[in-house]
Phi, psi and omega in degrees: 000322181287326174300308187300314181300321184296312179301311181304314184298312179304314183292320180297318174303311179306312186287326181292319180300324182286325179300314182298318180296314174306322187294326182297323188284328183240096182292156184273078178245132183300132173073001182276128181242120173256122186294141170290323175232130178299151178244129174292129183255124184222153171056038183260127182216141183205177186255150168267178180304339181256017174069020176268143181281139180242122174256120185306322180306335180283002179246020176303135183104347178251154169280119181247139168237120177256114182249123186259129191211173172208161186281334181272358176282110185298316181295332175297317181297314179302322190265336186297323176294333173280335175291324175294318174299312186306309186303330186272351182294126179300329183289350182246060180288348180245023180257136167236121180254127185254098163280110187248118180287121178237022182275010179054042183245167183287146183304317179304328179288326179290319183297312179298322171297327168299314178294316180304321184263010179051046182275117193243339187252000178250148181258159180266135176231150188229141174229076182296320181289344180066016176299320182292318175301318178291326181296319191262009173051047191290142177247354178178177179238147350281154169229139176237126178256123184250131185238133185280180184292341174278001185075033180244135170287125182245341180206172181199149179237122181253116190097177184285158180205155174264109183289349181264357177308129181296327179292321176298310181300317180298312181298320185289327184300333181288353182248357186286000000 
């Protein structure tokens, strides 16, 4: 009987240790989806606030966050200030955040939104044609696509998130 209890205890420890190791790989962060296989991102282009073309390939070697949003989206309004703070963190010297407005709104409305919410560390980007939103197969707003230094989408956030959440920042730092 004692031997049976000992074996049971060993098996229990084994199962608990494997569960703990899996929990390290996939953090419990609201709305975060980590892809099992990264997806190559190619030929991505959109406009900045000055109507100039921005090519994502020019930022290879950086950790990129593409945040798709609109002024009428309430969760977008909630998360934008924390996204602004994330861009300003000194510990993320290799991070570039692209808040891309896909609301088919006038540029002035998006600029007013940035002023109203005191967005100071982010530049404004626009996808009027919504081609980019279609290319990334967005299902709703906000959606955030996270691209590694090799130019591959490895994670995405569907819905709003607090980008100043400590668990999220710790998880993101490993890719910076």
